[in-house]
mmCIF file of the N, C-alpha and C atoms, coordinates in Angstrom:
data_MODEL
# 
_entry.id   MODEL 
# 
loop_
_atom_site.group_PDB 
_atom_site.id 
_atom_site.type_symbol 
_atom_site.label_atom_id 
_atom_site.label_alt_id 
_atom_site.label_comp_id 
_atom_site.label_asym_id 
_atom_site.label_entity_id 
_atom_site.label_seq_id 
_atom_site.pdbx_PDB_ins_code 
_atom_site.Cartn_x 
_atom_site.Cartn_y 
_atom_site.Cartn_z 
_atom_site.occupancy 
_atom_site.B_iso_or_equiv 
_atom_site.pdbx_formal_charge 
_atom_site.auth_seq_id 
_atom_site.auth_comp_id 
_atom_site.auth_asym_id 
_atom_site.auth_atom_id 
_atom_site.pdbx_PDB_model_num 
ATOM 1   N N  . MET A 1 1  ? 161.902 92.526  105.934 1.00 0.00 ? 1  MET A N  1 
ATOM 2   C CA . MET A 1 1  ? 160.679 93.217  106.339 1.00 0.00 ? 1  MET A CA 1 
ATOM 3   C C  . MET A 1 1  ? 159.529 92.836  105.435 1.00 0.00 ? 1  MET A C  1 
ATOM 4   N N  . THR A 1 2  ? 159.784 92.145  104.293 1.00 0.00 ? 2  THR A N  1 
ATOM 5   C CA . THR A 1 2  ? 158.698 91.741  103.433 1.00 0.00 ? 2  THR A CA 1 
ATOM 6   C C  . THR A 1 2  ? 157.695 90.901  104.209 1.00 0.00 ? 2  THR A C  1 
ATOM 7   N N  . GLY A 1 3  ? 156.459 91.271  104.110 1.00 0.00 ? 3  GLY A N  1 
ATOM 8   C CA . GLY A 1 3  ? 155.371 90.607  104.845 1.00 0.00 ? 3  GLY A CA 1 
ATOM 9   C C  . GLY A 1 3  ? 155.229 91.094  106.289 1.00 0.00 ? 3  GLY A C  1 
ATOM 10  N N  . GLU A 1 4  ? 156.324 91.497  106.873 1.00 0.00 ? 4  GLU A N  1 
ATOM 11  C CA . GLU A 1 4  ? 156.294 91.995  108.267 1.00 0.00 ? 4  GLU A CA 1 
ATOM 12  C C  . GLU A 1 4  ? 155.545 93.367  108.363 1.00 0.00 ? 4  GLU A C  1 
ATOM 13  N N  . TRP A 1 5  ? 155.439 94.029  107.256 1.00 0.00 ? 5  TRP A N  1 
ATOM 14  C CA . TRP A 1 5  ? 154.790 95.371  107.290 1.00 0.00 ? 5  TRP A CA 1 
ATOM 15  C C  . TRP A 1 5  ? 153.364 95.218  107.763 1.00 0.00 ? 5  TRP A C  1 
ATOM 16  N N  . ARG A 1 6  ? 152.762 94.068  107.599 1.00 0.00 ? 6  ARG A N  1 
ATOM 17  C CA . ARG A 1 6  ? 151.343 93.892  108.011 1.00 0.00 ? 6  ARG A CA 1 
ATOM 18  C C  . ARG A 1 6  ? 151.146 94.130  109.509 1.00 0.00 ? 6  ARG A C  1 
ATOM 19  N N  . LYS A 1 7  ? 152.212 94.034  110.291 1.00 0.00 ? 7  LYS A N  1 
ATOM 20  C CA . LYS A 1 7  ? 152.123 94.293  111.737 1.00 0.00 ? 7  LYS A CA 1 
ATOM 21  C C  . LYS A 1 7  ? 152.089 95.790  112.016 1.00 0.00 ? 7  LYS A C  1 
ATOM 22  N N  . ARG A 1 8  ? 152.524 96.591  111.071 1.00 0.00 ? 8  ARG A N  1 
ATOM 23  C CA . ARG A 1 8  ? 152.680 98.045  111.312 1.00 0.00 ? 8  ARG A CA 1 
ATOM 24  C C  . ARG A 1 8  ? 151.823 98.922  110.415 1.00 0.00 ? 8  ARG A C  1 
ATOM 25  N N  . VAL A 1 9  ? 151.408 98.422  109.294 1.00 0.00 ? 9  VAL A N  1 
ATOM 26  C CA . VAL A 1 9  ? 150.603 99.226  108.343 1.00 0.00 ? 9  VAL A CA 1 
ATOM 27  C C  . VAL A 1 9  ? 149.167 98.762  108.366 1.00 0.00 ? 9  VAL A C  1 
ATOM 28  N N  . VAL A 1 10 ? 148.251 99.679  108.569 1.00 0.00 ? 10 VAL A N  1 
ATOM 29  C CA . VAL A 1 10 ? 146.819 99.363  108.575 1.00 0.00 ? 10 VAL A CA 1 
ATOM 30  C C  . VAL A 1 10 ? 146.051 100.325 107.695 1.00 0.00 ? 10 VAL A C  1 
ATOM 31  N N  . ALA A 1 11 ? 144.944 99.839  107.207 1.00 0.00 ? 11 ALA A N  1 
ATOM 32  C CA . ALA A 1 11 ? 144.023 100.697 106.428 1.00 0.00 ? 11 ALA A CA 1 
ATOM 33  C C  . ALA A 1 11 ? 142.655 100.528 107.026 1.00 0.00 ? 11 ALA A C  1 
ATOM 34  N N  . ASP A 1 12 ? 142.160 101.574 107.662 1.00 0.00 ? 12 ASP A N  1 
ATOM 35  C CA . ASP A 1 12 ? 140.897 101.568 108.355 1.00 0.00 ? 12 ASP A CA 1 
ATOM 36  C C  . ASP A 1 12 ? 140.078 102.753 107.832 1.00 0.00 ? 12 ASP A C  1 
ATOM 37  N N  . ALA A 1 13 ? 138.854 102.455 107.391 1.00 0.00 ? 13 ALA A N  1 
ATOM 38  C CA . ALA A 1 13 ? 138.002 103.487 106.832 1.00 0.00 ? 13 ALA A CA 1 
ATOM 39  C C  . ALA A 1 13 ? 137.801 104.642 107.816 1.00 0.00 ? 13 ALA A C  1 
ATOM 40  N N  . ALA A 1 14 ? 137.879 104.363 109.098 1.00 0.00 ? 14 ALA A N  1 
ATOM 41  C CA . ALA A 1 14 ? 137.643 105.382 110.131 1.00 0.00 ? 14 ALA A CA 1 
ATOM 42  C C  . ALA A 1 14 ? 138.884 106.241 110.400 1.00 0.00 ? 14 ALA A C  1 
ATOM 43  N N  . THR A 1 15 ? 140.018 105.835 109.856 1.00 0.00 ? 15 THR A N  1 
ATOM 44  C CA . THR A 1 15 ? 141.268 106.566 110.077 1.00 0.00 ? 15 THR A CA 1 
ATOM 45  C C  . THR A 1 15 ? 141.848 107.041 108.747 1.00 0.00 ? 15 THR A C  1 
ATOM 46  N N  . HIS A 1 16 ? 141.937 108.307 108.584 1.00 0.00 ? 16 HIS A N  1 
ATOM 47  C CA . HIS A 1 16 ? 142.553 108.953 107.410 1.00 0.00 ? 16 HIS A CA 1 
ATOM 48  C C  . HIS A 1 16 ? 141.924 108.436 106.112 1.00 0.00 ? 16 HIS A C  1 
ATOM 49  N N  . HIS A 1 17 ? 140.600 108.301 106.128 1.00 0.00 ? 17 HIS A N  1 
ATOM 50  C CA . HIS A 1 17 ? 139.828 107.932 104.930 1.00 0.00 ? 17 HIS A CA 1 
ATOM 51  C C  . HIS A 1 17 ? 140.204 106.567 104.361 1.00 0.00 ? 17 HIS A C  1 
ATOM 52  N N  . GLY A 1 18 ? 140.731 105.686 105.183 1.00 0.00 ? 18 GLY A N  1 
ATOM 53  C CA . GLY A 1 18 ? 141.102 104.347 104.735 1.00 0.00 ? 18 GLY A CA 1 
ATOM 54  C C  . GLY A 1 18 ? 142.434 104.265 104.060 1.00 0.00 ? 18 GLY A C  1 
ATOM 55  N N  . GLU A 1 19 ? 143.159 105.335 104.039 1.00 0.00 ? 19 GLU A N  1 
ATOM 56  C CA . GLU A 1 19 ? 144.512 105.347 103.452 1.00 0.00 ? 19 GLU A CA 1 
ATOM 57  C C  . GLU A 1 19 ? 145.437 104.570 104.349 1.00 0.00 ? 19 GLU A C  1 
ATOM 58  N N  . PRO A 1 20 ? 146.321 103.733 103.788 1.00 0.00 ? 20 PRO A N  1 
ATOM 59  C CA . PRO A 1 20 ? 147.238 102.987 104.620 1.00 0.00 ? 20 PRO A CA 1 
ATOM 60  C C  . PRO A 1 20 ? 148.115 103.908 105.502 1.00 0.00 ? 20 PRO A C  1 
ATOM 61  N N  . CYS A 1 21 ? 148.048 103.649 106.797 1.00 0.00 ? 21 CYS A N  1 
ATOM 62  C CA . CYS A 1 21 ? 148.797 104.440 107.776 1.00 0.00 ? 21 CYS A CA 1 
ATOM 63  C C  . CYS A 1 21 ? 149.583 103.511 108.703 1.00 0.00 ? 21 CYS A C  1 
ATOM 64  N N  . ILE A 1 22 ? 150.512 104.105 109.423 1.00 0.00 ? 22 ILE A N  1 
ATOM 65  C CA . ILE A 1 22 ? 151.236 103.358 110.442 1.00 0.00 ? 22 ILE A CA 1 
ATOM 66  C C  . ILE A 1 22 ? 150.272 103.115 111.602 1.00 0.00 ? 22 ILE A C  1 
ATOM 67  N N  . ARG A 1 23 ? 150.211 101.884 112.098 1.00 0.00 ? 23 ARG A N  1 
ATOM 68  C CA . ARG A 1 23 ? 149.328 101.504 113.171 1.00 0.00 ? 23 ARG A CA 1 
ATOM 69  C C  . ARG A 1 23 ? 149.493 102.439 114.372 1.00 0.00 ? 23 ARG A C  1 
ATOM 70  N N  . GLY A 1 24 ? 148.353 102.853 114.910 1.00 0.00 ? 24 GLY A N  1 
ATOM 71  C CA . GLY A 1 24 ? 148.344 103.733 116.084 1.00 0.00 ? 24 GLY A CA 1 
ATOM 72  C C  . GLY A 1 24 ? 148.629 105.193 115.790 1.00 0.00 ? 24 GLY A C  1 
ATOM 73  N N  . THR A 1 25 ? 148.758 105.537 114.498 1.00 0.00 ? 25 THR A N  1 
ATOM 74  C CA . THR A 1 25 ? 148.976 106.928 114.113 1.00 0.00 ? 25 THR A CA 1 
ATOM 75  C C  . THR A 1 25 ? 148.036 107.268 112.964 1.00 0.00 ? 25 THR A C  1 
ATOM 76  N N  . ARG A 1 26 ? 148.084 108.499 112.575 1.00 0.00 ? 26 ARG A N  1 
ATOM 77  C CA . ARG A 1 26 ? 147.374 108.964 111.381 1.00 0.00 ? 26 ARG A CA 1 
ATOM 78  C C  . ARG A 1 26 ? 148.373 109.334 110.281 1.00 0.00 ? 26 ARG A C  1 
ATOM 79  N N  . ILE A 1 27 ? 149.577 108.781 110.406 1.00 0.00 ? 27 ILE A N  1 
ATOM 80  C CA . ILE A 1 27 ? 150.630 109.092 109.441 1.00 0.00 ? 27 ILE A CA 1 
ATOM 81  C C  . ILE A 1 27 ? 150.535 108.118 108.243 1.00 0.00 ? 27 ILE A C  1 
ATOM 82  N N  . PRO A 1 28 ? 150.205 108.644 107.073 1.00 0.00 ? 28 PRO A N  1 
ATOM 83  C CA . PRO A 1 28 ? 150.032 107.824 105.891 1.00 0.00 ? 28 PRO A CA 1 
ATOM 84  C C  . PRO A 1 28 ? 151.377 107.286 105.397 1.00 0.00 ? 28 PRO A C  1 
ATOM 85  N N  . VAL A 1 29 ? 151.323 106.081 104.867 1.00 0.00 ? 29 VAL A N  1 
ATOM 86  C CA . VAL A 1 29 ? 152.520 105.460 104.237 1.00 0.00 ? 29 VAL A CA 1 
ATOM 87  C C  . VAL A 1 29 ? 153.025 106.389 103.146 1.00 0.00 ? 29 VAL A C  1 
ATOM 88  N N  . THR A 1 30 ? 152.120 107.022 102.389 1.00 0.00 ? 30 THR A N  1 
ATOM 89  C CA . THR A 1 30 ? 152.574 107.899 101.308 1.00 0.00 ? 30 THR A CA 1 
ATOM 90  C C  . THR A 1 30 ? 153.430 109.051 101.789 1.00 0.00 ? 30 THR A C  1 
ATOM 91  N N  . THR A 1 31 ? 153.105 109.546 102.973 1.00 0.00 ? 31 THR A N  1 
ATOM 92  C CA . THR A 1 31 ? 153.906 110.631 103.539 1.00 0.00 ? 31 THR A CA 1 
ATOM 93  C C  . THR A 1 31 ? 155.340 110.179 103.810 1.00 0.00 ? 31 THR A C  1 
ATOM 94  N N  . ILE A 1 32 ? 155.477 108.982 104.348 1.00 0.00 ? 32 ILE A N  1 
ATOM 95  C CA . ILE A 1 32 ? 156.788 108.469 104.680 1.00 0.00 ? 32 ILE A CA 1 
ATOM 96  C C  . ILE A 1 32 ? 157.570 108.177 103.388 1.00 0.00 ? 32 ILE A C  1 
ATOM 97  N N  . VAL A 1 33 ? 156.956 107.503 102.430 1.00 0.00 ? 33 VAL A N  1 
ATOM 98  C CA . VAL A 1 33 ? 157.655 107.168 101.191 1.00 0.00 ? 33 VAL A CA 1 
ATOM 99  C C  . VAL A 1 33 ? 158.034 108.429 100.421 1.00 0.00 ? 33 VAL A C  1 
ATOM 100 N N  . ALA A 1 34 ? 157.122 109.399 100.376 1.00 0.00 ? 34 ALA A N  1 
ATOM 101 C CA . ALA A 1 34 ? 157.410 110.670 99.683  1.00 0.00 ? 34 ALA A CA 1 
ATOM 102 C C  . ALA A 1 34 ? 158.551 111.418 100.374 1.00 0.00 ? 34 ALA A C  1 
ATOM 103 N N  . SER A 1 35 ? 158.580 111.374 101.685 1.00 0.00 ? 35 SER A N  1 
ATOM 104 C CA . SER A 1 35 ? 159.646 112.037 102.412 1.00 0.00 ? 35 SER A CA 1 
ATOM 105 C C  . SER A 1 35 ? 160.986 111.398 102.076 1.00 0.00 ? 35 SER A C  1 
ATOM 106 N N  . LEU A 1 36 ? 161.022 110.096 102.012 1.00 0.00 ? 36 LEU A N  1 
ATOM 107 C CA . LEU A 1 36 ? 162.260 109.398 101.612 1.00 0.00 ? 36 LEU A CA 1 
ATOM 108 C C  . LEU A 1 36 ? 162.662 109.759 100.187 1.00 0.00 ? 36 LEU A C  1 
ATOM 109 N N  . ALA A 1 37 ? 161.679 109.823 99.289  1.00 0.00 ? 37 ALA A N  1 
ATOM 110 C CA . ALA A 1 37 ? 161.922 110.172 97.899  1.00 0.00 ? 37 ALA A CA 1 
ATOM 111 C C  . ALA A 1 37 ? 162.468 111.610 97.778  1.00 0.00 ? 37 ALA A C  1 
ATOM 112 N N  . ASP A 1 38 ? 162.047 112.461 98.704  1.00 0.00 ? 38 ASP A N  1 
ATOM 113 C CA . ASP A 1 38 ? 162.498 113.847 98.704  1.00 0.00 ? 38 ASP A CA 1 
ATOM 114 C C  . ASP A 1 38 ? 163.873 114.013 99.323  1.00 0.00 ? 38 ASP A C  1 
ATOM 115 N N  . GLY A 1 39 ? 164.455 112.886 99.779  1.00 0.00 ? 39 GLY A N  1 
ATOM 116 C CA . GLY A 1 39 ? 165.816 112.937 100.318 1.00 0.00 ? 39 GLY A CA 1 
ATOM 117 C C  . GLY A 1 39 ? 165.939 112.921 101.801 1.00 0.00 ? 39 GLY A C  1 
ATOM 118 N N  . MET A 1 40 ? 164.828 112.837 102.523 1.00 0.00 ? 40 MET A N  1 
ATOM 119 C CA . MET A 1 40 ? 164.906 112.764 103.986 1.00 0.00 ? 40 MET A CA 1 
ATOM 120 C C  . MET A 1 40 ? 165.439 111.400 104.395 1.00 0.00 ? 40 MET A C  1 
ATOM 121 N N  . THR A 1 41 ? 166.160 111.354 105.473 1.00 0.00 ? 41 THR A N  1 
ATOM 122 C CA . THR A 1 41 ? 166.637 110.105 106.011 1.00 0.00 ? 41 THR A CA 1 
ATOM 123 C C  . THR A 1 41 ? 165.587 109.554 106.962 1.00 0.00 ? 41 THR A C  1 
ATOM 124 N N  . PRO A 1 42 ? 165.624 108.278 107.284 1.00 0.00 ? 42 PRO A N  1 
ATOM 125 C CA . PRO A 1 42 ? 164.690 107.759 108.299 1.00 0.00 ? 42 PRO A CA 1 
ATOM 126 C C  . PRO A 1 42 ? 164.785 108.507 109.611 1.00 0.00 ? 42 PRO A C  1 
ATOM 127 N N  . ASP A 1 43 ? 165.996 108.891 110.025 1.00 0.00 ? 43 ASP A N  1 
ATOM 128 C CA . ASP A 1 43 ? 166.159 109.638 111.287 1.00 0.00 ? 43 ASP A CA 1 
ATOM 129 C C  . ASP A 1 43 ? 165.488 111.005 111.210 1.00 0.00 ? 43 ASP A C  1 
ATOM 130 N N  . GLU A 1 44 ? 165.562 111.667 110.054 1.00 0.00 ? 44 GLU A N  1 
ATOM 131 C CA . GLU A 1 44 ? 164.890 112.965 109.874 1.00 0.00 ? 44 GLU A CA 1 
ATOM 132 C C  . GLU A 1 44 ? 163.386 112.809 109.909 1.00 0.00 ? 44 GLU A C  1 
ATOM 133 N N  . ILE A 1 45 ? 162.874 111.729 109.335 1.00 0.00 ? 45 ILE A N  1 
ATOM 134 C CA . ILE A 1 45 ? 161.426 111.488 109.354 1.00 0.00 ? 45 ILE A CA 1 
ATOM 135 C C  . ILE A 1 45 ? 160.964 111.241 110.789 1.00 0.00 ? 45 ILE A C  1 
ATOM 136 N N  . ILE A 1 46 ? 161.733 110.453 111.514 1.00 0.00 ? 46 ILE A N  1 
ATOM 137 C CA . ILE A 1 46 ? 161.387 110.176 112.915 1.00 0.00 ? 46 ILE A CA 1 
ATOM 138 C C  . ILE A 1 46 ? 161.443 111.432 113.753 1.00 0.00 ? 46 ILE A C  1 
ATOM 139 N N  . ALA A 1 47 ? 162.428 112.287 113.467 1.00 0.00 ? 47 ALA A N  1 
ATOM 140 C CA . ALA A 1 47 ? 162.469 113.575 114.189 1.00 0.00 ? 47 ALA A CA 1 
ATOM 141 C C  . ALA A 1 47 ? 161.240 114.416 113.873 1.00 0.00 ? 47 ALA A C  1 
ATOM 142 N N  . GLU A 1 48 ? 160.745 114.358 112.654 1.00 0.00 ? 48 GLU A N  1 
ATOM 143 C CA . GLU A 1 48 ? 159.521 115.108 112.273 1.00 0.00 ? 48 GLU A CA 1 
ATOM 144 C C  . GLU A 1 48 ? 158.264 114.483 112.864 1.00 0.00 ? 48 GLU A C  1 
ATOM 145 N N  . TYR A 1 49 ? 158.269 113.158 112.963 1.00 0.00 ? 49 TYR A N  1 
ATOM 146 C CA . TYR A 1 49 ? 157.127 112.415 113.472 1.00 0.00 ? 49 TYR A CA 1 
ATOM 147 C C  . TYR A 1 49 ? 157.605 111.486 114.616 1.00 0.00 ? 49 TYR A C  1 
ATOM 148 N N  . PRO A 1 50 ? 157.812 112.029 115.791 1.00 0.00 ? 50 PRO A N  1 
ATOM 149 C CA . PRO A 1 50 ? 158.466 111.258 116.877 1.00 0.00 ? 50 PRO A CA 1 
ATOM 150 C C  . PRO A 1 50 ? 157.685 110.010 117.324 1.00 0.00 ? 50 PRO A C  1 
ATOM 151 N N  . GLN A 1 51 ? 156.447 109.876 116.947 1.00 0.00 ? 51 GLN A N  1 
ATOM 152 C CA . GLN A 1 51 ? 155.710 108.686 117.310 1.00 0.00 ? 51 GLN A CA 1 
ATOM 153 C C  . GLN A 1 51 ? 156.107 107.481 116.434 1.00 0.00 ? 51 GLN A C  1 
ATOM 154 N N  . LEU A 1 52 ? 156.907 107.751 115.371 1.00 0.00 ? 52 LEU A N  1 
ATOM 155 C CA . LEU A 1 52 ? 157.351 106.661 114.513 1.00 0.00 ? 52 LEU A CA 1 
ATOM 156 C C  . LEU A 1 52 ? 158.636 106.026 115.075 1.00 0.00 ? 52 LEU A C  1 
ATOM 157 N N  . GLU A 1 53 ? 158.831 104.775 114.711 1.00 0.00 ? 53 GLU A N  1 
ATOM 158 C CA . GLU A 1 53 ? 160.055 104.039 114.968 1.00 0.00 ? 53 GLU A CA 1 
ATOM 159 C C  . GLU A 1 53 ? 160.691 103.710 113.613 1.00 0.00 ? 53 GLU A C  1 
ATOM 160 N N  . ARG A 1 54 ? 161.961 103.400 113.653 1.00 0.00 ? 54 ARG A N  1 
ATOM 161 C CA . ARG A 1 54 ? 162.661 103.032 112.432 1.00 0.00 ? 54 ARG A CA 1 
ATOM 162 C C  . ARG A 1 54 ? 161.940 101.899 111.685 1.00 0.00 ? 54 ARG A C  1 
ATOM 163 N N  . GLU A 1 55 ? 161.442 100.946 112.447 1.00 0.00 ? 55 GLU A N  1 
ATOM 164 C CA . GLU A 1 55 ? 160.724 99.804  111.843 1.00 0.00 ? 55 GLU A CA 1 
ATOM 165 C C  . GLU A 1 55 ? 159.463 100.258 111.101 1.00 0.00 ? 55 GLU A C  1 
ATOM 166 N N  . ASP A 1 56 ? 158.847 101.368 111.550 1.00 0.00 ? 56 ASP A N  1 
ATOM 167 C CA . ASP A 1 56 ? 157.691 101.904 110.816 1.00 0.00 ? 56 ASP A CA 1 
ATOM 168 C C  . ASP A 1 56 ? 158.081 102.422 109.456 1.00 0.00 ? 56 ASP A C  1 
ATOM 169 N N  . VAL A 1 57 ? 159.221 103.099 109.391 1.00 0.00 ? 57 VAL A N  1 
ATOM 170 C CA . VAL A 1 57 ? 159.697 103.622 108.107 1.00 0.00 ? 57 VAL A CA 1 
ATOM 171 C C  . VAL A 1 57 ? 159.988 102.469 107.181 1.00 0.00 ? 57 VAL A C  1 
ATOM 172 N N  . LEU A 1 58 ? 160.676 101.424 107.683 1.00 0.00 ? 58 LEU A N  1 
ATOM 173 C CA . LEU A 1 58 ? 160.951 100.246 106.885 1.00 0.00 ? 58 LEU A CA 1 
ATOM 174 C C  . LEU A 1 58 ? 159.694 99.548  106.440 1.00 0.00 ? 58 LEU A C  1 
ATOM 175 N N  . ALA A 1 59 ? 158.701 99.482  107.297 1.00 0.00 ? 59 ALA A N  1 
ATOM 176 C CA . ALA A 1 59 ? 157.426 98.863  106.988 1.00 0.00 ? 59 ALA A CA 1 
ATOM 177 C C  . ALA A 1 59 ? 156.721 99.624  105.858 1.00 0.00 ? 59 ALA A C  1 
ATOM 178 N N  . ALA A 1 60 ? 156.801 100.946 105.901 1.00 0.00 ? 60 ALA A N  1 
ATOM 179 C CA . ALA A 1 60 ? 156.189 101.740 104.824 1.00 0.00 ? 60 ALA A CA 1 
ATOM 180 C C  . ALA A 1 60 ? 156.850 101.431 103.494 1.00 0.00 ? 60 ALA A C  1 
ATOM 181 N N  . LEU A 1 61 ? 158.129 101.299 103.477 1.00 0.00 ? 61 LEU A N  1 
ATOM 182 C CA . LEU A 1 61 ? 158.848 100.957 102.225 1.00 0.00 ? 61 LEU A CA 1 
ATOM 183 C C  . LEU A 1 61 ? 158.477 99.550  101.776 1.00 0.00 ? 61 LEU A C  1 
ATOM 184 N N  . ALA A 1 62 ? 158.428 98.595  102.690 1.00 0.00 ? 62 ALA A N  1 
ATOM 185 C CA . ALA A 1 62 ? 158.090 97.228  102.359 1.00 0.00 ? 62 ALA A CA 1 
ATOM 186 C C  . ALA A 1 62 ? 156.666 97.144  101.803 1.00 0.00 ? 62 ALA A C  1 
ATOM 187 N N  . TYR A 1 63 ? 155.774 97.896  102.413 1.00 0.00 ? 63 TYR A N  1 
ATOM 188 C CA . TYR A 1 63 ? 154.394 97.929  101.902 1.00 0.00 ? 63 TYR A CA 1 
ATOM 189 C C  . TYR A 1 63 ? 154.367 98.470  100.467 1.00 0.00 ? 63 TYR A C  1 
ATOM 190 N N  . ALA A 1 64 ? 155.056 99.579  100.216 1.00 0.00 ? 64 ALA A N  1 
ATOM 191 C CA . ALA A 1 64 ? 155.102 100.152 98.897  1.00 0.00 ? 64 ALA A CA 1 
ATOM 192 C C  . ALA A 1 64 ? 155.667 99.170  97.878  1.00 0.00 ? 64 ALA A C  1 
ATOM 193 N N  . ALA A 1 65 ? 156.725 98.464  98.269  1.00 0.00 ? 65 ALA A N  1 
ATOM 194 C CA . ALA A 1 65 ? 157.334 97.487  97.380  1.00 0.00 ? 65 ALA A CA 1 
ATOM 195 C C  . ALA A 1 65 ? 156.332 96.367  97.052  1.00 0.00 ? 65 ALA A C  1 
ATOM 196 N N  . ASP A 1 66 ? 155.620 95.875  98.060  1.00 0.00 ? 66 ASP A N  1 
ATOM 197 C CA . ASP A 1 66 ? 154.628 94.820  97.818  1.00 0.00 ? 66 ASP A CA 1 
ATOM 198 C C  . ASP A 1 66 ? 153.520 95.298  96.946  1.00 0.00 ? 66 ASP A C  1 
ATOM 199 N N  . VAL A 1 67 ? 153.038 96.524  97.111  1.00 0.00 ? 67 VAL A N  1 
ATOM 200 C CA . VAL A 1 67 ? 152.000 97.067  96.285  1.00 0.00 ? 67 VAL A CA 1 
ATOM 201 C C  . VAL A 1 67 ? 152.459 97.142  94.830  1.00 0.00 ? 67 VAL A C  1 
ATOM 202 N N  . LEU A 1 68 ? 153.682 97.594  94.630  1.00 0.00 ? 68 LEU A N  1 
ATOM 203 C CA . LEU A 1 68 ? 154.207 97.698  93.258  1.00 0.00 ? 68 LEU A CA 1 
ATOM 204 C C  . LEU A 1 68 ? 154.365 96.321  92.615  1.00 0.00 ? 68 LEU A C  1 
ATOM 205 N N  . ARG A 1 69 ? 154.701 95.331  93.398  1.00 0.00 ? 69 ARG A N  1 
ATOM 206 C CA . ARG A 1 69 ? 154.799 93.958  92.851  1.00 0.00 ? 69 ARG A CA 1 
ATOM 207 C C  . ARG A 1 69 ? 153.442 93.453  92.361  1.00 0.00 ? 69 ARG A C  1 
ATOM 208 N N  . GLU A 1 70 ? 152.382 93.888  93.018  1.00 0.00 ? 70 GLU A N  1 
ATOM 209 C CA . GLU A 1 70 ? 151.037 93.409  92.719  1.00 0.00 ? 70 GLU A CA 1 
ATOM 210 C C  . GLU A 1 70 ? 150.360 94.227  91.606  1.00 0.00 ? 70 GLU A C  1 
ATOM 211 N N  . GLN A 1 71 ? 150.792 95.424  91.374  1.00 0.00 ? 71 GLN A N  1 
ATOM 212 C CA . GLN A 1 71 ? 150.162 96.270  90.377  1.00 0.00 ? 71 GLN A CA 1 
ATOM 213 C C  . GLN A 1 71 ? 150.777 96.100  88.998  1.00 0.00 ? 71 GLN A C  1 
ATOM 214 N N  . ALA A 1 72 ? 149.945 96.100  87.984  1.00 0.00 ? 72 ALA A N  1 
ATOM 215 C CA . ALA A 1 72 ? 150.439 96.082  86.609  1.00 0.00 ? 72 ALA A CA 1 
ATOM 216 C C  . ALA A 1 72 ? 150.764 97.519  86.259  1.00 0.00 ? 72 ALA A C  1 
ATOM 217 N N  . LEU A 1 73 ? 152.019 97.819  86.118  1.00 0.00 ? 73 LEU A N  1 
ATOM 218 C CA . LEU A 1 73 ? 152.441 99.201  85.797  1.00 0.00 ? 73 LEU A CA 1 
ATOM 219 C C  . LEU A 1 73 ? 152.473 99.378  84.286  1.00 0.00 ? 73 LEU A C  1 
ATOM 220 N N  . LEU A 1 74 ? 151.982 100.476 83.859  1.00 0.00 ? 74 LEU A N  1 
ATOM 221 C CA . LEU A 1 74 ? 152.018 100.812 82.446  1.00 0.00 ? 74 LEU A CA 1 
ATOM 222 C C  . LEU A 1 74 ? 153.212 101.682 82.149  1.00 0.00 ? 74 LEU A C  1 
ATOM 223 N N  . PRO A 1 75 ? 153.884 101.453 81.024  1.00 0.00 ? 75 PRO A N  1 
ATOM 224 C CA . PRO A 1 75 ? 154.977 102.344 80.694  1.00 0.00 ? 75 PRO A CA 1 
ATOM 225 C C  . PRO A 1 75 ? 154.504 103.738 80.402  1.00 0.00 ? 75 PRO A C  1 
ATOM 226 N N  . PHE A 1 76 ? 155.296 104.703 80.747  1.00 0.00 ? 76 PHE A N  1 
ATOM 227 C CA . PHE A 1 76 ? 154.955 106.069 80.500  1.00 0.00 ? 76 PHE A CA 1 
ATOM 228 C C  . PHE A 1 76 ? 156.079 106.717 79.695  1.00 0.00 ? 76 PHE A C  1 
ATOM 229 N N  . PRO A 1 77 ? 155.770 107.706 78.902  1.00 0.00 ? 77 PRO A N  1 
ATOM 230 C CA . PRO A 1 77 ? 156.811 108.308 78.053  1.00 0.00 ? 77 PRO A CA 1 
ATOM 231 C C  . PRO A 1 77 ? 157.823 109.050 78.923  1.00 0.00 ? 77 PRO A C  1 
ATOM 232 N N  . LEU A 1 78 ? 159.077 108.938 78.605  1.00 0.00 ? 78 LEU A N  1 
ATOM 233 C CA . LEU A 1 78 ? 160.122 109.668 79.283  1.00 0.00 ? 78 LEU A CA 1 
ATOM 234 C C  . LEU A 1 78 ? 160.175 111.062 78.672  1.00 0.00 ? 78 LEU A C  1 
ATOM 235 N N  . GLU A 1 79 ? 160.515 112.016 79.510  1.00 0.00 ? 79 GLU A N  1 
ATOM 236 C CA . GLU A 1 79 ? 160.632 113.378 79.026  1.00 0.00 ? 79 GLU A CA 1 
ATOM 237 C C  . GLU A 1 79 ? 161.897 113.510 78.214  1.00 0.00 ? 79 GLU A C  1 
ATOM 238 N N  . THR A 1 80 ? 161.798 114.209 77.108  1.00 0.00 ? 80 THR A N  1 
ATOM 239 C CA . THR A 1 80 ? 162.955 114.479 76.300  1.00 0.00 ? 80 THR A CA 1 
ATOM 240 C C  . THR A 1 80 ? 163.171 115.960 76.214  1.00 0.00 ? 80 THR A C  1 
ATOM 241 N N  . THR A 1 81 ? 164.389 116.358 76.126  1.00 0.00 ? 81 THR A N  1 
ATOM 242 C CA . THR A 1 81 ? 164.676 117.795 76.031  1.00 0.00 ? 81 THR A CA 1 
ATOM 243 C C  . THR A 1 81 ? 165.361 118.129 74.756  1.00 0.00 ? 81 THR A C  1 
# 
């Protein structure tokens, strides 16, 4: 799916303030990735947003992975107890 996300993820200033969304929807990539991080399965996300397809969920993940590859991440302190 690497690179293929470009067919499904768009950022348009007129849609959802330019936040990357799945093409033809107002569903932000961040919503999909956060839902996965919260433990939802792709099928559960699709049930919640029936206009999505499994490939949309995979495209959101591929987009997030590409963004992280391009960003210089700074280390952050780990919590200690």
